[in-house]
Biopython code that builds the backbone (N, CA, C, O; Angstrom):
import numpy as np
from Bio.PDB.StructureBuilder import StructureBuilder

atoms = [
    (1, "MET", "N", (67.764, 114.388, 5.890)),
    (1, "MET", "CA", (67.011, 114.638, 7.092)),
    (1, "MET", "C", (66.709, 116.135, 7.249)),
    (1, "MET", "O", (65.672, 116.515, 7.794)),
    (2, "LEU", "N", (67.614, 116.961, 6.771)),
    (2, "LEU", "CA", (67.400, 118.404, 6.865)),
    (2, "LEU", "C", (66.156, 118.802, 6.076)),
    (2, "LEU", "O", (65.356, 119.612, 6.545)),
    (3, "PHE", "N", (65.989, 118.236, 4.879)),
    (3, "PHE", "CA", (64.806, 118.508, 4.071)),
    (3, "PHE", "C", (63.544, 118.129, 4.844)),
    (3, "PHE", "O", (62.558, 118.865, 4.853)),
    (4, "ALA", "N", (63.598, 116.980, 5.484)),
    (4, "ALA", "CA", (62.443, 116.506, 6.247)),
    (4, "ALA", "C", (62.097, 117.478, 7.366)),
    (4, "ALA", "O", (60.925, 117.776, 7.595)),
    (5, "GLN", "N", (63.097, 117.964, 8.049)),
    (5, "GLN", "CA", (62.852, 118.905, 9.141)),
    (5, "GLN", "C", (62.306, 120.225, 8.625)),
    (5, "GLN", "O", (61.404, 120.809, 9.225)),
    (6, "GLU", "N", (62.855, 120.692, 7.514)),
    (6, "GLU", "CA", (62.407, 121.971, 6.954)),
    (6, "GLU", "C", (60.983, 121.907, 6.439)),
    (6, "GLU", "O", (60.278, 122.916, 6.443)),
    (7, "HIS", "N", (60.545, 120.723, 5.992)),
    (7, "HIS", "CA", (59.218, 120.572, 5.408)),
    (7, "HIS", "C", (58.247, 119.833, 6.315)),
    (7, "HIS", "O", (57.211, 119.343, 5.864)),
    (8, "GLN", "N", (58.586, 119.756, 7.590)),
    (8, "GLN", "CA", (57.697, 119.209, 8.609)),
    (8, "GLN", "C", (57.384, 117.730, 8.431)),
    (8, "GLN", "O", (56.315, 117.278, 8.839)),
    (9, "TYR", "N", (58.295, 116.964, 7.829)),
    (9, "TYR", "CA", (58.143, 115.511, 7.750)),
    (9, "TYR", "C", (58.763, 114.927, 9.011)),
    (9, "TYR", "O", (59.839, 114.331, 8.969)),
    (10, "ARG", "N", (58.088, 115.101, 10.106)),
    (10, "ARG", "CA", (58.658, 114.765, 11.402)),
    (10, "ARG", "C", (58.847, 113.264, 11.601)),
    (10, "ARG", "O", (59.668, 112.854, 12.421)),
    (11, "GLN", "N", (58.106, 112.442, 10.871)),
    (11, "GLN", "CA", (58.234, 111.001, 11.021)),
    (11, "GLN", "C", (59.482, 110.439, 10.338)),
    (11, "GLN", "O", (59.920, 109.334, 10.658)),
    (12, "LEU", "N", (60.042, 111.179, 9.419)),
    (12, "LEU", "CA", (61.119, 110.644, 8.592)),
    (12, "LEU", "C", (62.310, 110.110, 9.388)),
    (12, "LEU", "O", (62.788, 109.023, 9.063)),
    (13, "PRO", "N", (62.815, 110.800, 10.402)),
    (13, "PRO", "CA", (63.925, 110.216, 11.152)),
    (13, "PRO", "C", (63.560, 108.871, 11.791)),
    (13, "PRO", "O", (64.355, 107.931, 11.758)),
    (14, "ALA", "N", (62.371, 108.781, 12.366)),
    (14, "ALA", "CA", (61.954, 107.525, 13.004)),
    (14, "ALA", "C", (61.785, 106.413, 11.968)),
    (14, "ALA", "O", (62.120, 105.259, 12.236)),
    (15, "LEU", "N", (61.276, 106.751, 10.809)),
    (15, "LEU", "CA", (61.128, 105.757, 9.748)),
    (15, "LEU", "C", (62.494, 105.337, 9.207)),
    (15, "LEU", "O", (62.690, 104.189, 8.808)),
    (16, "GLY", "N", (63.428, 106.277, 9.199)),
    (16, "GLY", "CA", (64.807, 105.953, 8.814)),
    (16, "GLY", "C", (65.430, 104.965, 9.788)),
    (16, "GLY", "O", (66.154, 104.056, 9.381)),
    (17, "TYR", "N", (65.148, 105.144, 11.081)),
    (17, "TYR", "CA", (65.653, 104.204, 12.089)),
    (17, "TYR", "C", (65.057, 102.815, 11.858)),
    (17, "TYR", "O", (65.755, 101.809, 11.985)),
    (18, "LEU", "N", (63.777, 102.761, 11.520)),
    (18, "LEU", "CA", (63.144, 101.476, 11.223)),
    (18, "LEU", "C", (63.840, 100.794, 10.048)),
    (18, "LEU", "O", (64.171, 99.611, 10.114)),
    (19, "LEU", "N", (64.056, 101.539, 8.992)),
    (19, "LEU", "CA", (64.714, 100.983, 7.815)),
    (19, "LEU", "C", (66.128, 100.510, 8.147)),
    (19, "LEU", "O", (66.548, 99.439, 7.709)),
    (20, "GLN", "N", (66.857, 101.308, 8.919)),
    (20, "GLN", "CA", (68.214, 100.914, 9.307)),
    (20, "GLN", "C", (68.176, 99.641, 10.152)),
    (20, "GLN", "O", (69.036, 98.773, 10.002)),
    (21, "GLY", "N", (67.196, 99.525, 11.031)),
    (21, "GLY", "CA", (67.049, 98.316, 11.831)),
    (21, "GLY", "C", (66.825, 97.093, 10.964)),
    (21, "GLY", "O", (67.393, 96.031, 11.219)),
    (22, "ARG", "N", (66.008, 97.239, 9.953)),
    (22, "ARG", "CA", (65.729, 96.105, 9.058)),
    (22, "ARG", "C", (66.967, 95.734, 8.249)),
    (22, "ARG", "O", (67.229, 94.554, 8.019)),
    (23, "ILE", "N", (67.722, 96.730, 7.821)),
    (23, "ILE", "CA", (68.960, 96.460, 7.083)),
    (23, "ILE", "C", (69.946, 95.718, 7.975)),
    (23, "ILE", "O", (70.540, 94.723, 7.559)),
    (24, "LEU", "N", (70.119, 96.201, 9.200)),
    (24, "LEU", "CA", (71.053, 95.558, 10.124)),
    (24, "LEU", "C", (70.589, 94.150, 10.483)),
    (24, "LEU", "O", (71.415, 93.263, 10.697)),
    (25, "GLN", "N", (69.298, 93.942, 10.549)),
    (25, "GLN", "CA", (68.772, 92.602, 10.811)),
    (25, "GLN", "C", (69.213, 91.639, 9.714)),
    (25, "GLN", "O", (69.676, 90.536, 10.005)),
    (26, "VAL", "N", (69.075, 92.044, 8.473)),
    (26, "VAL", "CA", (69.464, 91.200, 7.345)),
    (26, "VAL", "C", (70.972, 90.924, 7.367)),
    (26, "VAL", "O", (71.426, 89.866, 6.930)),
    (27, "GLN", "N", (71.729, 91.880, 7.874)),
    (27, "GLN", "CA", (73.177, 91.723, 7.976)),
    (27, "GLN", "C", (73.591, 90.952, 9.233)),
    (27, "GLN", "O", (74.782, 90.822, 9.515)),
    (28, "ASN", "N", (72.619, 90.444, 9.982)),
    (28, "ASN", "CA", (72.855, 89.705, 11.228)),
    (28, "ASN", "C", (73.591, 90.525, 12.275)),
    (28, "ASN", "O", (74.372, 89.980, 13.055)),
    (29, "LYS", "N", (73.350, 91.814, 12.297)),
    (29, "LYS", "CA", (73.895, 92.710, 13.318)),
    (29, "LYS", "C", (72.759, 93.022, 14.291)),
    (29, "LYS", "O", (72.238, 94.136, 14.351)),
    (30, "HIS", "N", (72.405, 91.992, 15.046)),
    (30, "HIS", "CA", (71.187, 92.049, 15.848)),
    (30, "HIS", "C", (71.211, 93.099, 16.948)),
    (30, "HIS", "O", (70.209, 93.781, 17.166)),
    (31, "ALA", "N", (72.318, 93.242, 17.636)),
    (31, "ALA", "CA", (72.372, 94.232, 18.723)),
    (31, "ALA", "C", (72.164, 95.637, 18.177)),
    (31, "ALA", "O", (71.440, 96.439, 18.767)),
    (32, "GLU", "N", (72.798, 95.931, 17.055)),
    (32, "GLU", "CA", (72.629, 97.251, 16.444)),
    (32, "GLU", "C", (71.211, 97.420, 15.913)),
    (32, "GLU", "O", (70.611, 98.485, 16.062)),
    (33, "ALA", "N", (70.678, 96.376, 15.296)),
    (33, "ALA", "CA", (69.323, 96.442, 14.749)),
    (33, "ALA", "C", (68.314, 96.727, 15.847)),
    (33, "ALA", "O", (67.418, 97.554, 15.679)),
    (34, "GLU", "N", (68.462, 96.038, 16.971)),
    (34, "GLU", "CA", (67.525, 96.225, 18.078)),
    (34, "GLU", "C", (67.522, 97.675, 18.552)),
    (34, "GLU", "O", (66.470, 98.234, 18.862)),
    (35, "ASN", "N", (68.697, 98.272, 18.603)),
    (35, "ASN", "CA", (68.816, 99.680, 19.003)),
    (35, "ASN", "C", (68.051, 100.590, 18.042)),
    (35, "ASN", "O", (67.382, 101.524, 18.483)),
    (36, "TYR", "N", (68.138, 100.334, 16.761)),
    (36, "TYR", "CA", (67.434, 101.170, 15.784)),
    (36, "TYR", "C", (65.924, 100.977, 15.847)),
    (36, "TYR", "O", (65.172, 101.939, 15.695)),
    (37, "PHE", "N", (65.475, 99.751, 16.067)),
    (37, "PHE", "CA", (64.031, 99.542, 16.241)),
    (37, "PHE", "C", (63.525, 100.321, 17.453)),
    (37, "PHE", "O", (62.466, 100.947, 17.402)),
    (38, "GLU", "N", (64.288, 100.277, 18.539)),
    (38, "GLU", "CA", (63.894, 101.008, 19.749)),
    (38, "GLU", "C", (63.873, 102.514, 19.500)),
    (38, "GLU", "O", (62.969, 103.207, 19.969)),
    (39, "ARG", "N", (64.847, 103.019, 18.774)),
    (39, "ARG", "CA", (64.888, 104.455, 18.462)),
    (39, "ARG", "C", (63.684, 104.850, 17.607)),
    (39, "ARG", "O", (63.104, 105.919, 17.797)),
    (40, "SER", "N", (63.317, 103.990, 16.676)),
    (40, "SER", "CA", (62.154, 104.264, 15.839)),
    (40, "SER", "C", (60.885, 104.332, 16.679)),
    (40, "SER", "O", (60.083, 105.254, 16.532)),
    (41, "LEU", "N", (60.707, 103.354, 17.557)),
    (41, "LEU", "CA", (59.517, 103.358, 18.419)),
    (41, "LEU", "C", (59.473, 104.603, 19.297)),
    (41, "LEU", "O", (58.421, 105.220, 19.460)),
    (42, "ALA", "N", (60.606, 104.961, 19.854)),
    (42, "ALA", "CA", (60.663, 106.146, 20.723)),
    (42, "ALA", "C", (60.294, 107.411, 19.948)),
    (42, "ALA", "O", (59.524, 108.239, 20.435)),
    (43, "GLY", "N", (60.836, 107.555, 18.758)),
    (43, "GLY", "CA", (60.548, 108.735, 17.944)),
    (43, "GLY", "C", (59.093, 108.823, 17.539)),
    (43, "GLY", "O", (58.510, 109.907, 17.542)),
    (44, "LEU", "N", (58.501, 107.695, 17.192)),
    (44, "LEU", "CA", (57.099, 107.686, 16.781)),
    (44, "LEU", "C", (56.160, 107.887, 17.961)),
    (44, "LEU", "O", (55.081, 108.460, 17.804)),
    (45, "ALA", "N", (56.557, 107.423, 19.138)),
    (45, "ALA", "CA", (55.743, 107.625, 20.339)),
    (45, "ALA", "C", (55.638, 109.109, 20.658)),
    (45, "ALA", "O", (54.567, 109.598, 21.016)),
    (46, "VAL", "N", (56.745, 109.822, 20.529)),
    (46, "VAL", "CA", (56.754, 111.263, 20.790)),
    (46, "VAL", "C", (55.811, 111.987, 19.833)),
    (46, "VAL", "O", (55.146, 112.952, 20.209)),
    (47, "LEU", "N", (55.762, 111.508, 18.592)),
    (47, "LEU", "CA", (54.909, 112.134, 17.576)),
    (47, "LEU", "C", (53.455, 111.666, 17.654)),
    (47, "LEU", "O", (52.585, 112.215, 16.977)),
    (48, "ASP", "N", (53.196, 110.661, 18.474)),
    (48, "ASP", "CA", (51.862, 110.084, 18.610)),
    (48, "ASP", "C", (51.337, 109.584, 17.261)),
    (48, "ASP", "O", (50.164, 109.757, 16.929)),
    (49, "ASP", "N", (52.232, 108.962, 16.495)),
    (49, "ASP", "CA", (51.874, 108.412, 15.182)),
    (49, "ASP", "C", (51.545, 106.929, 15.364)),
    (49, "ASP", "O", (52.415, 106.067, 15.247)),
    (50, "ALA", "N", (50.283, 106.654, 15.651)),
    (50, "ALA", "CA", (49.862, 105.296, 15.980)),
    (50, "ALA", "C", (50.071, 104.312, 14.838)),
    (50, "ALA", "O", (50.471, 103.171, 15.071)),
    (51, "LEU", "N", (49.805, 104.738, 13.609)),
    (51, "LEU", "CA", (49.932, 103.827, 12.478)),
    (51, "LEU", "C", (51.384, 103.405, 12.261)),
    (51, "LEU", "O", (51.674, 102.213, 12.160)),
    (52, "GLU", "N", (52.290, 104.369, 12.188)),
    (52, "GLU", "CA", (53.693, 104.031, 11.958)),
    (52, "GLU", "C", (54.297, 103.321, 13.167)),
    (52, "GLU", "O", (55.201, 102.499, 13.021)),
    (53, "TYR", "N", (53.797, 103.640, 14.355)),
    (53, "TYR", "CA", (54.246, 102.943, 15.560)),
    (53, "TYR", "C", (53.876, 101.458, 15.448)),
    (53, "TYR", "O", (54.695, 100.586, 15.737)),
    (54, "ALA", "N", (52.638, 101.178, 15.027)),
    (54, "ALA", "CA", (52.196, 99.793, 14.869)),
    (54, "ALA", "C", (52.975, 99.084, 13.771)),
    (54, "ALA", "O", (53.312, 97.908, 13.909)),
    (55, "ARG", "N", (53.259, 99.777, 12.701)),
    (55, "ARG", "CA", (54.066, 99.163, 11.628)),
    (55, "ARG", "C", (55.470, 98.838, 12.122)),
    (55, "ARG", "O", (56.047, 97.817, 11.749)),
    (56, "THR", "N", (56.009, 99.705, 12.954)),
    (56, "THR", "CA", (57.331, 99.444, 13.524)),
    (56, "THR", "C", (57.262, 98.273, 14.496)),
    (56, "THR", "O", (58.167, 97.439, 14.529)),
    (57, "GLN", "N", (56.199, 98.205, 15.285)),
    (57, "GLN", "CA", (56.024, 97.058, 16.173)),
    (57, "GLN", "C", (55.956, 95.756, 15.367)),
    (57, "GLN", "O", (56.527, 94.740, 15.763)),
    (58, "GLN", "N", (55.268, 95.802, 14.259)),
    (58, "GLN", "CA", (55.141, 94.629, 13.402)),
    (58, "GLN", "C", (56.515, 94.196, 12.872)),
    (58, "GLN", "O", (56.852, 93.013, 12.906)),
    (59, "ALA", "N", (57.291, 95.143, 12.391)),
    (59, "ALA", "CA", (58.633, 94.835, 11.879)),
    (59, "ALA", "C", (59.541, 94.334, 12.997)),
    (59, "ALA", "O", (60.319, 93.401, 12.798)),
    (60, "TYR", "N", (59.443, 94.946, 14.158)),
    (60, "TYR", "CA", (60.246, 94.553, 15.317)),
    (60, "TYR", "C", (59.857, 93.134, 15.752)),
    (60, "TYR", "O", (60.711, 92.350, 16.166)),
    (61, "SER", "N", (58.582, 92.818, 15.656)),
    (61, "SER", "CA", (58.110, 91.470, 15.952)),
    (61, "SER", "C", (58.773, 90.452, 15.031)),
    (61, "SER", "O", (59.210, 89.392, 15.478)),
    (62, "LEU", "N", (58.843, 90.772, 13.766)),
    (62, "LEU", "CA", (59.493, 89.876, 12.801)),
    (62, "LEU", "C", (60.979, 89.724, 13.096)),
    (62, "LEU", "O", (61.553, 88.655, 12.885)),
    (63, "PHE", "N", (61.601, 90.794, 13.582)),
    (63, "PHE", "CA", (63.007, 90.737, 13.987)),
    (63, "PHE", "C", (63.192, 89.686, 15.081)),
    (63, "PHE", "O", (64.067, 88.826, 14.983)),
    (64, "PHE", "N", (62.357, 89.762, 16.130)),
    (64, "PHE", "CA", (62.489, 88.813, 17.233)),
    (64, "PHE", "C", (62.173, 87.391, 16.772)),
    (64, "PHE", "O", (62.818, 86.436, 17.207)),
    (65, "SER", "N", (61.203, 87.255, 15.912)),
    (65, "SER", "CA", (60.855, 85.933, 15.400)),
    (65, "SER", "C", (62.023, 85.322, 14.621)),
    (65, "SER", "O", (62.314, 84.134, 14.756)),
    (66, "ALA", "N", (62.678, 86.131, 13.818)),
    (66, "ALA", "CA", (63.809, 85.642, 13.018)),
    (66, "ALA", "C", (65.042, 85.383, 13.875)),
    (66, "ALA", "O", (65.764, 84.412, 13.650)),
    (67, "ARG", "N", (65.283, 86.247, 14.856)),
    (67, "ARG", "CA", (66.472, 86.082, 15.695)),
    (67, "ARG", "C", (66.352, 84.837, 16.559)),
    (67, "ARG", "O", (67.308, 84.073, 16.688)),
    (68, "ASN", "N", (65.182, 84.631, 17.152)),
    (68, "ASN", "CA", (64.836, 83.405, 17.854)),
    (68, "ASN", "C", (65.764, 83.025, 19.013)),
    (68, "ASN", "O", (66.138, 81.860, 19.155)),
    (69, "LEU", "N", (66.129, 83.991, 19.827)),
    (69, "LEU", "CA", (66.858, 83.709, 21.062)),
    (69, "LEU", "C", (65.852, 83.457, 22.180)),
    (69, "LEU", "O", (64.646, 83.614, 21.989)),
    (70, "PHE", "N", (66.357, 83.067, 23.346)),
    (70, "PHE", "CA", (65.483, 82.828, 24.491)),
    (70, "PHE", "C", (64.671, 84.093, 24.797)),
    (70, "PHE", "O", (65.234, 85.176, 24.962)),
    (71, "GLY", "N", (63.383, 83.947, 24.870)),
    (71, "GLY", "CA", (62.493, 85.066, 25.175)),
    (71, "GLY", "C", (62.015, 85.835, 23.955)),
    (71, "GLY", "O", (61.089, 86.639, 24.057)),
    (72, "ASP", "N", (62.627, 85.602, 22.811)),
    (72, "ASP", "CA", (62.251, 86.350, 21.607)),
    (72, "ASP", "C", (60.848, 86.001, 21.117)),
    (72, "ASP", "O", (60.139, 86.871, 20.612)),
    (73, "ALA", "N", (60.445, 84.754, 21.257)),
    (73, "ALA", "CA", (59.103, 84.363, 20.790)),
    (73, "ALA", "C", (58.027, 85.140, 21.544)),
    (73, "ALA", "O", (57.043, 85.586, 20.955)),
    (74, "GLU", "N", (58.223, 85.295, 22.843)),
    (74, "GLU", "CA", (57.246, 86.029, 23.650)),
    (74, "GLU", "C", (57.223, 87.507, 23.276)),
    (74, "GLU", "O", (56.157, 88.114, 23.170)),
    (75, "ARG", "N", (58.408, 88.077, 23.079)),
    (75, "ARG", "CA", (58.470, 89.494, 22.688)),
    (75, "ARG", "C", (57.833, 89.699, 21.325)),
    (75, "ARG", "O", (57.113, 90.673, 21.107)),
    (76, "SER", "N", (58.101, 88.778, 20.409)),
    (76, "SER", "CA", (57.530, 88.859, 19.077)),
    (76, "SER", "C", (56.009, 88.818, 19.133)),
    (76, "SER", "O", (55.328, 89.623, 18.497)),
    (77, "THR", "N", (55.491, 87.875, 19.898)),
    (77, "THR", "CA", (54.039, 87.729, 20.019)),
    (77, "THR", "C", (53.405, 88.976, 20.629)),
    (77, "THR", "O", (52.381, 89.457, 20.144)),
    (78, "ALA", "N", (54.009, 89.491, 21.679)),
    (78, "ALA", "CA", (53.461, 90.685, 22.344)),
    (78, "ALA", "C", (53.437, 91.883, 21.395)),
    (78, "ALA", "O", (52.437, 92.597, 21.321)),
    (79, "LEU", "N", (54.517, 92.100, 20.682)),
    (79, "LEU", "CA", (54.573, 93.227, 19.743)),
    (79, "LEU", "C", (53.540, 93.068, 18.629)),
    (79, "LEU", "O", (52.860, 94.025, 18.259)),
    (80, "LEU", "N", (53.433, 91.862, 18.104)),
    (80, "LEU", "CA", (52.486, 91.630, 17.021)),
    (80, "LEU", "C", (51.047, 91.801, 17.493)),
    (80, "LEU", "O", (50.211, 92.327, 16.759)),
    (81, "GLN", "N", (50.756, 91.363, 18.704)),
    (81, "GLN", "CA", (49.411, 91.550, 19.246)),
    (81, "GLN", "C", (49.092, 93.033, 19.430)),
    (81, "GLN", "O", (47.994, 93.482, 19.103)),
    (82, "GLN", "N", (50.054, 93.786, 19.953)),
    (82, "GLN", "CA", (49.844, 95.228, 20.142)),
    (82, "GLN", "C", (49.613, 95.914, 18.798)),
    (82, "GLN", "O", (48.720, 96.750, 18.665)),
    (83, "ALA", "N", (50.419, 95.555, 17.809)),
    (83, "ALA", "CA", (50.271, 96.149, 16.479)),
    (83, "ALA", "C", (48.910, 95.793, 15.887)),
    (83, "ALA", "O", (48.248, 96.644, 15.293)),
    (84, "SER", "N", (48.493, 94.543, 16.046)),
    (84, "SER", "CA", (47.209, 94.096, 15.497)),
    (84, "SER", "C", (46.039, 94.853, 16.105)),
    (84, "SER", "O", (45.093, 95.200, 15.397)),
    (85, "VAL", "N", (46.090, 95.110, 17.401)),
    (85, "VAL", "CA", (45.049, 95.884, 18.068)),
    (85, "VAL", "C", (44.968, 97.287, 17.468)),
    (85, "VAL", "O", (43.882, 97.785, 17.175)),
    (86, "THR", "N", (46.119, 97.909, 17.291)),
    (86, "THR", "CA", (46.153, 99.261, 16.721)),
    (86, "THR", "C", (45.619, 99.258, 15.290)),
    (86, "THR", "O", (44.823, 100.122, 14.924)),
    (87, "PHE", "N", (46.053, 98.290, 14.480)),
    (87, "PHE", "CA", (45.556, 98.201, 13.103)),
    (87, "PHE", "C", (44.039, 98.059, 13.091)),
    (87, "PHE", "O", (43.355, 98.691, 12.287)),
    (88, "GLU", "N", (43.524, 97.233, 13.980)),
    (88, "GLU", "CA", (42.073, 97.039, 14.044)),
    (88, "GLU", "C", (41.363, 98.331, 14.443)),
    (88, "GLU", "O", (40.343, 98.689, 13.854)),
    (89, "GLN", "N", (41.900, 99.029, 15.443)),
    (89, "GLN", "CA", (41.293, 100.285, 15.889)),
    (89, "GLN", "C", (41.287, 101.336, 14.793)),
    (89, "GLN", "O", (40.354, 102.133, 14.683)),
    (90, "LEU", "N", (42.353, 101.329, 13.971)),
    (90, "LEU", "CA", (42.461, 102.314, 12.896)),
    (90, "LEU", "C", (41.795, 101.867, 11.600)),
    (90, "LEU", "O", (41.708, 102.638, 10.645)),
    (91, "GLY", "N", (41.326, 100.618, 11.567)),
    (91, "GLY", "CA", (40.697, 100.106, 10.352)),
    (91, "GLY", "C", (41.688, 99.848, 9.241)),
    (91, "GLY", "O", (41.377, 100.009, 8.061)),
    (92, "VAL", "N", (42.903, 99.440, 9.636)),
    (92, "VAL", "CA", (43.970, 99.186, 8.675)),
    (92, "VAL", "C", (44.233, 97.699, 8.620)),
    (92, "VAL", "O", (44.209, 97.024, 9.650)),
    (93, "ASN", "N", (44.481, 97.183, 7.442)),
    (93, "ASN", "CA", (44.804, 95.758, 7.280)),
    (93, "ASN", "C", (46.304, 95.527, 7.340)),
    (93, "ASN", "O", (46.902, 95.059, 6.371)),
    (94, "GLY", "N", (46.922, 95.855, 8.486)),
    (94, "GLY", "CA", (48.360, 95.624, 8.706)),
    (94, "GLY", "C", (49.150, 96.084, 7.596)),
    (94, "GLY", "O", (50.375, 95.966, 7.619)),
]
sb = StructureBuilder()
sb.init_structure("model")
sb.init_model(0)
sb.init_chain("A")
sb.init_seg("    ")
for serial, (resi, resn, name, xyz) in enumerate(atoms, 1):
    if name == "N":
        sb.init_residue(resn, " ", resi, " ")
    sb.init_atom(name, np.array(xyz, "f"), 0.0, 1.0, " ", f" {name:<3s}", serial, name[0])
structure = sb.get_structure()
């Protein structure tokens, strides 16, 4: 992370949180995973990185879809819709 800070890779910590969230999801550590997804979104929002924010929303959507607790389907759908809008605005194919 120090290298990233020294070389102005400001997104790297937030992307690291996304990756950690996905790892914890696979390990069925859902509460911890959710925290890392939220940290990633917060970090990317501060940087105004719309593309990586949408990619994180997409991954977070898949987390809720896989976890499948009460209310998760709605959260998953909302996140995926938001990400899709951003991808369309940026001309990116998800």
